[in-house]
Each structure stands twice: as structure tokens, then as C-alpha cells.
N, C-alpha and C positions, 0 to 999 in steps of 0.2 A: 865780654863770649854769652852768648844766651844763654837761661838754663836750659836744662833736660827733666823732663817730667817722664818718667816710670812708671808705669802698670804694669808691661808685661813681667813681672815678679812680684818681690815685695813693693810697697810704694816707696819711691825714694824721689827727691829734689835735689839733681845737683846743681853745684855754680862753680865754674872754675876745676872743674875736674871732681870735687868733692861735693860731698851729701851734705845738706843742711839738717840739724838736729829739728825732727819731728817726731818727738818723744809721746806715748799714749795712744792706746787702741782706739778710744772714741773719737780723739783728735783726726787721726789717720782716716779713717771712716767718712769722718766728719770733711774730710780734705777732698777722698776721694768721691765722694758724691758730688760734691762742688765741681771739682775737675772735670770729671764724664757726663756732667749737664753745662760745661763750659757756654755762655754767654748768654745761659737761660736763668731766670730768678726761681730759685730753689725756694718754694714756702716754708715756713719754720714747721707744719704738721708734716708736708714730706721730709722734711730732715729729721724730726722726731723719728719717723717712721723708717725710714731709708739709713739709716744710720747707727740705729740699736738696735740688739741683735734678740729681745724681746721688748715688752710696753714698757715702752719710757718713763721714766721716774716723773713726780709732782711737779719737781723746777727742772723740767728739761729747757724752757723757754731759754732760763738765766744760763743753764750750761751752756746753751748752745753759745749765745754770747759770749760767755768767759771763752770758751775753746775757740771761735772765731777770733777772739781779742789774739789770743796764745799764739795761732799761726800765724796774725797777720804780723807778730812780731818775730816768729822762725821765719819769715820769707822776706824779711827787711831787706835784705843784703837783694833780692830778686824782684822789689816792688814795683819796678821801671815797668816789671814784665809777666810778672803774676799780682794781680789784686783781688783781695774779697770786699765788694762793694756790698753796705745793705740797702736793696730794695724791697717795697712793702710788695707781698708780703713776708720777705725772707731774705735771702742772698744770693750773689751773681760772685762767678767767680770766671774774671775777665782776663786772657790771653790768648796769642794766636795760639791757633790751632796746630800748626806744626812743632809748637815748642812739647806737645806733646806724643810719646811712642806707639798711641794706640791710633792716632790719627795718621801717624806716617805711614803705620802698616796698612791700614784702610787703603791709604792713597798708591801705596805701591802697590799691594793687592789688585786695586782697581784697575790701574794701569797694566799690569801685569795681564788680566781680563781681555783689556784692549787689544793686548800683542798678539796675544793668544788667537781672538777671533780675526784679527787680518795676519794670522799667519806668521806671526814675527816671534817663532818657537824661541832663539835664543834670547833675544831681550825680555821675552815672557819670562822665562827661566831666570835669568839674571836679576829681575825686578824681584821675583820670588824669594830668592835666595837672599837679596838685601831687607825684603821683608820680617822673614823668619827669623836673618839673623837680629832681630833686634829682642827677641824674648830671652828671658832670663831665666824661665822658670813659670811656676803655675800663677798667672794674672791674678792681682790683689791677692797675692799669697797671703795668711795669715789673718785677713779683714773676713769679720765674721758673723754680718748682717747676711737677712733673708736675700736684700735687694744687692747686697754687691754679691752674693754668691750666685745669682741671677743673673749677672752682667758678666765675674767671671765666667760661667757655662759660655756664653755668645762669644766672647774674646775667644774662648777655649774651640767654639763650632770653626771659628774664620781660622782660625790655623790651622784645624784640619783639613779644610776648604784649600789653603794654599800649599799645605805638603802634598796633597791626593794630586794637584794641578801642576805641580811641578815636580813630583812620581810618574806620573802619564807623558809629559813631555820628556822627560829621562828616557821613558821606556820606546817614545816614539824614535826618539834619536839615537839608538841602540846601546842607550848608558843602562843596562839593569841592575848593576852592582848600585850605583848612585843611587836610584830609585829607591831598592834595599835600604839604603843609609838613610834615607828621610822617611822613609815609612813606621820604622822598628821602634823609636819611644812612641810615636802617636799609637800605633798598635798596641803596646803593650797598654799606655793610657786608655785605650776605649776598647776592650775587648770586646765589646756584643758589637761593633763597629764592622756588618761585615764587608762593605764596600771597602775600607781600608783593609781588611784581612784577606781578602779575592786579590786586591792588586798588589800588595807585601807576596802574598805566595807565590803571584805569574810573576814578580819579578825575581824572586830569588829563584825559580825554575827556571828562568831565563841565564841566570847567574851561573846555573850549574849548581846551586846548592839546596840540591833538593830535599836531603836530611832537615834543614831547619822549615822547609818548604812544609813536607808534611808535617813536622811538628807544630807549623802554624797553624795548619787548616787541625787540626787533631783538637789544641787548646782552644781555638775559635767555637769551633762546635761543641764542643764542651761545654762552655760558657753560654752557646745560648740555647742549650736543652736545659742547662740549669736554671734557665729563666721560662721555660715552658716554650721556646720558640723553636721550629725547626730551618736550618740554613738554607738560605737560597738556591736555586742552580745554578744563580754565578757561583758561591764559593763552593759547593760540591764541586764543579765542573773545575774546579782551580785545584780543589783536593786531590781529584782523579787526575789531572795533569801531573801532580808533582809525586805522587807516588807511582807514575808512570813512567815519568822521565821525560816527559812531552816538552816540548817548547812551544808552546802556540805562537803564531806568528798572527797578532792580531792588530789592524788597524786603528784609531780611534774609535770605541765602542758609538757605533749609530743611535745606542739608546739613549745618551745622555748629551739633551740636547739644548738645555735651558738657555736660553741667553744669556749673553754677561748680566750681571748685577749692578744695579748703579752704586757707586759710594757716596752720593749726596738722596740719602733716604731719611727722614725725618718723621715722626711721631706712629700714628698706628698703630698701638702698642697693644692696645685693648684687640684688636681686630686680628694681630698677629696672634695674642694669646687662645683666640677662639680657633684660628685655624690649626695652631700647635694641637690645642683639645682636639679636635675630629682628625688630625695625622695621628695621635692614642690611640681613638679608638679606630681608625685601618689597621694601625698595627696588633691590634687586640683581635680584629675579625670575627667583633661581638656578633653579628648577624653573618651568618653562612650565607654565600650566593646574592650581600646585597654591597655593593663599594662605598665610601665613605665621598659624599657631593657636596661641594661648599658653591653656590652662585653669589659673585661679587658683583653688584650690580651701581651704578650713580652715573651723575651726567658726565659727559665728556671733558675730558681734563681735569676731571678728580681723583685721578691717579691709580684706578683701577688694576690695569695690567705691571705698572710697576710694584704694588702691592703684592700681585700672586707670583713676580716674577722672585721679588724678594725673600716671601715666605717658603717660596720653593728651593732658594737656595740653602734656608737655613734647616729643612727641612730633609735635603738630600741624602745624607746618610741612613736615612729612615726606609729608603725604597731604594734598595740595593740594584735591584734590576731593572732600574731606570727609571727617567726621567722625559718625558714627551713633552714637546712645546709644540701645539698644531694651532694654527692662525686663521680664521675663517674671513678675516677685513670684511665685517660687515658695515663696518663705518672707517670707510678706509678711502683717501683719496688717489692712495697712489697702484692700488691694485683694486679687480674687481672682485665681488664676494662669494666665497667659493663654496662649494657644495659640501654635503657629507659625504657623498660619491670620492669628490676632488681629497678631503683629508682623510680621509681611511687610506688612500692610496699610499698619500705622504707618512701615515700612521706604520703601514706595514712595510713600507723603505726603513721604517726609524726604529722596527722591532726585528729586522733584518731578514727580512722574508726576500727571496731572489723574486726579479722583476717576472721573471716567466710564471711565476706561482702566483701572482694577483688573480683575482678573479673580475671581469668585466661586468658584473653584476653586484648592486648597491648591497642585498641582502646576503649575498657571498662572502663579500669585503667585511660586512661587520661580523659573519661568523667567524671568517677567519682572524680577524682580529679579537674577539671575544677570546677564540683559542688558544692566541699565542700569549695571552694573557692570564690565561687558568693559572692558578695556584702562585703567582708570582706576588711581588710587594713594587708595584709600580707608579710614580707619582704621574699625573696628567694633568697638564693647561692646557684648556681649549679656552683661546683668546679671541675676541670680538665677535662674541656671536648674537646674530638677530634673533632668535627665535628657538623654543625648545625643540622642533623637529629637527632643526641642525645637528642638536648635538645628541640625541636619542639614539645614532648606531653607533655613535661613540664612547656609552657606559658600559664599561667592562659588564660580566655577569658573575664575577667571583668576588667573595670580600678579600683583602688587604689592601686595594688599591684607594688613594686619594685625589679625586678629579675636582680640579678648581677650573670654575668656567667664571668668566668676564662678560659681561653684557650693559648696554646701556637701557636694557630692559628687564623687565623683572621677570624671570621665568617661572611664573606660578605654576604650571602645569606639571613640571619636573618633582611629583609630590615627594620624594624621599632628602630633596636635597635641603641644606643648611645654609638659608638667607644671608648675606651679610652688606650692608645697606651702606657704603660709603657719601661722608658727610664732608664740609670744606676742613681744613686742617685747623685744629685749636693754636691761639695766636702764639703762644711759644713755641708750637712745632711749626708753623708757617715760617717763622722767624728764622728757626735755627734750618730749614728745608734753602731759604733763600743764603741764610751765610752761606751754608756747604757747596752750594751752586754757585754762586759769585768767586769762590776761590779764596785763597789765603792774601789780607794785606787788604782786601776790596772794600770791606765793609766796616764801620766804626764802632769802637765799642759800644756806646752807647745805642741803648734799643730803643732809645724814641722816633729818630729818621726812619729805623725799619720796621717799626711798628706802621709808621703813615705808608710806607711802601706797602707792605703786606695786605693791609684794609684795601688800599686803591686796585690790590690784584685778587680781592673778594677772597683772600685765603685759597684761592684754587691750585691747583699742584702745578698744572699746566703753564697758566700765568707767571705765577712765581718762578718757576724754569726760566722761563722764555726772558724775563726782567730780570734776573739774575744773570743771563749768559750775557744780554747786552749789557751789564754792567763789567763783567770777566772781561769781555773780547774787546771793547770800546774801551783801550788804558785810559784817554784823556778824561776819561768822564768821571764825579764822582757822584755818591747818593746824591748829593742837591741836585745835579742836574736829571737823574733819572725820575726825582719826584717832580720837577717842573714837565720832563716828558709825559710821564700820566695826568701831570693836570692838566698839559694843555690837550692832551688826549680824550680830556673827560665828555664821556659820551657815545665816544666810538673808541674800536677795536684796534685800530690800525696799531698802535706803539706796539700793541702784543705779537709780533709777527719778527723772526729772528734769521728770515732767509730760508728756513728749513722748517720749522713749525708756524702757525697762525693758528690764533685760536677762534678768529672769524670761519676758519675752513672747518675747524674742529666742530663750529655749532652748525655751520651748513649740513654737516653730515646727518646732526640729527634733524633738522628742518625741513630738509627734500622730501622725506617720505610722509609727509603729517597730508592729511586731507583738509578739503577749504575750512570744514567747521573748525577741524583742532587749532589750522593758524589763525579763523577768528577769534577763539578764546585765548591764544598767548598773547595776538595783538591786542584786546583791548585789556588782556590784565594787566600787560606791559605800561598801559597807558595809565592806570589806576595810580592815585597818591597815596603814601602808605606802603607798609613792609608787606602787609600780607593781608588777604581779603577771603572771609569764611563765605559756605555755599550759598547762604541764602543770599549775600549778597550777588554774589554771580550769578545766581539764576536774575537777578534783576537786570544785571550787565550783559548777560546776553538774550533776556527777553524771552526765557523758557522756564519747564516746569523745574520744581529743586530734583526731581530725579534724572530728568536730561543731565541738569548744571552737576551733581553727583558722579554720572558715568562720564561728561566728557573732562572733570578734573582728577576723575582715578584715572582715567586711560592717561593724560600728560601726565601724572604722575608716576605710575606703570613706565614709561617713556625715558623718565627725569628729567623731564623739561620744567617740572614744579616739582615741589618741596612739602610734604603735609608734615611742618615739626609738630602737630597737635592733631587731633582728628577734626576733618571740618575745616579746617584752617589752609590755605594753601598761600605759598610764597615763591615768588621767582628769583633766582639769584644776579645780582647786580649787574652780574658783566652778562648774563643770557639777557637780560631785560635793555642793555644796551646793543646788544645786536638784534635782537627783535624789533626795538624801534629804530633800529639803522634800514631796518626791509620796510619799513613803512611809511608809505609813501604821505607828501604833505597833505593832500586829499582824502587819505585812508581815514584821518583820526573820525570816529562816530559819534558827533555832538551828541544823538540819542539814546544811546548805550549809557553815557557819561551822564547823562541826564536824569535816565532811570535809577540808575544807579545813588545819585544822590538824592532824590525824590525816595528812596528808601531807605537813605541814611538820617533824612528828616524826617521822613515816618516813625523809624525806630527809635530817635531822641525824643520825639514830642511823646509816644507812648511809655517810654522811661520815667519820662519828666511826670505824667502822670499819675504813673506808679506811684514814685517817690513821693506826691504832694499827697496821697491818699494814706501814706502810709501813719503822721503823726492820728490822724484823722482815727484809723482804724484802731492805732495804740490806745487811744482814747475810750473807744466803744468798748472794747475788749476788758480795760481797766473795770467801765463802769458796770458790765456786765457780772462781776462777779461781785 
């Protein structure tokens, strides 16, 4: 019988129905950190920070080694399924993800969202009941470090999301008493969560329990006012309905439009922290009349939409008046780019405006949109945007809203926006994303072949997802076969195509809007040996002055076709380089451009050599002067 690792309550490892003896607070914290990061190597530095409640002792390295040794002994009955392995610079927990109740919960929640999106409400409800049935209490209960408390809070948010989704399904299928039963404990644990309170009040009212509904509304309002917050219109309406005994017949709220989150999300911890900080600013409404705006930019396939949607789901409860997801399709092969006029029509429909009241002029639509958002706390995702002019009419006029905008271009003319540029994933996060996407049992415990795969994917999330999907669904393949496929396809992008997603097509959508000069710059840089090139070298390569070179390179960096890791030096992603070279005909190689570049390098090297040779003479002369 497989062991059962439980984190949705106090940490336990059960074997044959009996818990193993894992005594000691610090040991439990250490095991929790390793298990939560299973498959990844956690450095001793991180273990010391994450498994200790405050500054760790000077002997922490020795203590970690002793605790790991004790944990290995305690886990001996299940060592064939759970192993703690020493790997520089720390330790790795090797285990099958399905042994973890947190992983099973996340999988069930993801499948429930998929079923809900496919209108399979009963299947979604059943999966949600299974997911919520895994909970035995507060997650990681009793573990005392800030890191583990933060992870526990994230799990609690997922539990809240699952309960809310199940309650909405119960309400839609005419089972308000069951919806109320799902939400009572959640509301008690989260008294300042307005969306939970409003839904519970609505369920109680529909179930005929109007006294409890009114008491719940009063308690929620009191909790919010004690924090200096004003109840939202949704909560006030629910309270009014409860007091009047009205039973509102509501379809699913059109304001809650977020697409399903992915169950395979990895990394982006700093970016999520920054978005959460901005959400807190929006809640506080620090500047009257000014919403909080965050632009998320990066190259095609870097995971901008995935980050925005994941963050929006995590923050949904902070914006109880709605979450709008509005697509512009600026870089989409499946649909033409939408105008602000068209998107405003969708936004107004999402906010509940009757079709006959939607104005036919852009300015009038924008004014109506701003009026409907006034005084609300709404999260708005504007996805796949081309430029600033598209989104300006969609910016709310009042404080309290958070706007997340994704674009391949840097939207520099949005003066009040906080920019968030995405780079490729860190190596450990790339491995974690590949593992999660490939699915249970499809990847080896050893990180070495996975490291090779993710490096060949350039640690680009879309490339990782496509490669992992091939491994997941081509059941006869093993990781070694995928590595051979990637090697055989070196220099091209044909392997990064799973029938629905094509990396070459994604890059093509960025490339097709370039002018001739920009295409020439990309083509020439793609032919340059080495990882990056500076502005002076580019000026020689392009046969232009320094100012023109800076402008051309800066524009391509703004379009996320080049990266500028340090000021004045530019780099092209390896997979983008492969794509650009694939578009370069055999006769397009500009030998004159490369000759100019090599002349520049030779000239620079000669001058540097002369400077180095004069240093001893200058040193002797300076000593003689004294």
C-alpha cells in the first residue's frame, strides 16, 4: 500500500493506515519544506530560512544534516516511495506527486474547473466534494515558520476557491441549503471575505433561513468597518435581500469571467508577490481617482497570460465586485485583433448592462464603463494588447480597481503603470513546470535528464508545456526519446508543435509586423556567434551610427524580440534565434556585415592590447616621478 503524505491538517505520513513517528517541531518543518518542494533541490540556505521561525543558530548546517538523518530513519518503512537525497547545494525529496494530499487536491480542483467550463456541473461538483473531503483541518497546522505559514495561507485560498465554486454550482442547481453548508466554516474562518459572505447570505436567503442570513450580513459588515473598509454593493444588496426576505433568482454572475487556472503553474514567486503588493494598494485606494495598473510584458510564449490568470485567481476574493477577463487578440492566429470599441462592448455586457443600453460611440461606451465601475473593487485583466491606445478607454476612473495588462510590447506611455517584465524560468522552476505538465509517473526521479530537456526548451514556458504534452500523451515515449527528438530537431522549431500549439506560429505573430529595417537587425544579430552583442558592435554590424543602432535595438527590446540583460548589451533567445535563422534564405547571409563586425572586434582587441602593453611603462614612469 502506498504511503499517504498529509499536509491539509497537521503533517503526517501514514503507512498501512498507521502514522509514522515524526517527532520534533524542527524535523516536521524541515520535512514539510522538502515535501512542498518535492522534485526540486532546496539549498541549505533556504532550508535554514524556511524551516526555522527566526534567525537560525550558527550550527544550523549540522542540525539540518542530523534532522535529515533522523527523518530518513523514520521514513524507512516507505523509503521505496519517499526518499530524501543529498544534492548540492542541499537536499531533494523524491516522491510521486499523487502521494501528497495537496497535489491530489490541486488536481481535483483543476479538473473541477475544466468540467465547470465544459458545462458538466454535476461532474464538477463531485470532484469539488472529493477535493474538499481531503481536508482534516488547518493546513500545516502547528508548524511555526513564516515560510510555512505563507504556504498554508495559499492552500487556504485554494480551499476557499473550491468551496465558493461548489456553492455556486449548488445554488445554480437549486440546492441553497447545501451551498450554505459548504460555506459556513469558510465564512467563519474568513470574516472579512466579502464574496464568501455575500454568497453565504444569498444561499441562506434562498433556503428560507433569513434570520441567519441577516445575522451573517451584520457580522460581515461589522468586521469590515472595524478595518476601516466599506461593504461593497454586492454585500449590501445581499443584506437588503435578507432583511426583506427576497429570494433573488440569479444566473451565474457575469462579472466573474476569469478563465480556468492551470494546475501546472511553477515559479514566478517574485512576480506574484509584486502583484499581491499592488492588489493591497488597490484595496487601500491610496490615491483617489487612480486605479492600480500593472503591465506584464515579455516575448511570445514566456507565460504572461498564465501569470495574469493565476494571480487573478489568487486575488479574486479581494475584488468581490467582479473579475473581468477581456481579450484583445493582438497576437492571435485564431482571431483578428479587437478594438477598444469591441472590447468595451464585452466589458459592459460582463458588468450587466442590457444590450439595448450599450452606446454606439467609443467615448460614450468608455464613460458608461467607468460609471459602472465607480466605487467598486473589480479586478480587470486586459490580455494580449498591442499598444497603449487600445487600453486607455478600458482604464477605470476610480480607485479600488486593479488592472493587469499583458502585452509583448512595453507600454511605456501608461505613466501610472507598474511594469513587470518576464524572463525565462529559473532552472528549478522550469523542471517543476515540466514535471507538472507531463503528469504523474511520466518523468524520472533523477533531475539530470530533465535539466537537459528544459535547457533545450530554453526554459521558455510554452516550449516546456509543448514538450511535456508530447511526453504526457505519447505513452510509448520515455524521457530519453524526447531528448533524441529535441536533439534531432536542433536548429528548428518543428518539434515544438503538439497539434494545437506551435512555437513557430507564436514567434511568427511577433515577426510579421516588423518593417524591413527591423527584420534586417534581427537577421544579422541571429547570425552573430556568441550569446550577446553590444551597441558598438551592432553599429558596425548594421553599418549605422551609434544613435541609430541604439534606437533600432531599443525598439526590438521594447517588442520583446531582444533582451537587454545589462545596459547596452542585447541578447536573442536561442529558440527565437532558431526561428529567425529558419526565415533566412541561404543567400541572405550578409558577409559584408559580418566582415565589418569582425573588423570592429579586431580593432578593439588591438587597441586593448596596446593599452595593456603600456601599463607597465606607465607604472614605472609614475614610480619614477615620486
